[in-house]
N, C-alpha and C positions, 0 to 999 in steps of 0.2 A: 308572904314571906316567910321564911326559915327562920325560925328563932335559933339561939345559941344551942341548946340542947341538940336541937336537928341536926344543926354543922356539925355539931361534935361527933354525933352519930353516922352522919354522913362520912366524914373524913376517916372516921375509925373503920367503915366498911371498905371505903377505899383503899387504905393502907392494908388492911387484911386481905383483900382481894389481890393487891400485888403480892405480898407476900406468901401467899399461897401459890401464884402463878410462878414466882422465881423458885420457889422449893421444887414445884412439878419439873420445870423447865431444869434445875439441876439434877433431878431423879431420872429423867429422860437422857440427859448426856452424859451421865457419869459413865455407864458401861462402855459406851462410844469412844469415851476419853481412854477409858482402861485398855479398849484393844489397841488404841494408837500408842499408847506408852509400851505396850508390849512389843508391838511391832517395830518401834523405835529402838527400842532396847536390842532387839534382833540385828536391827541394822549395824547398830554401832559396834556389838560382839562380832559381828562378819568382818566388819572393816578392819578391827584390831589383830585379826588373824594373819 
């Protein structure tokens, strides 16, 4: 049986892992999103002319 300190440590590890995964995902997606934003701005500028 897990004791309270063990459960706390397990919970902290799970939360930390999820936080690291989220940060890594955002780090990987940011350049793609920036390119899409630039492409979208070009399309909007072309339509306004």
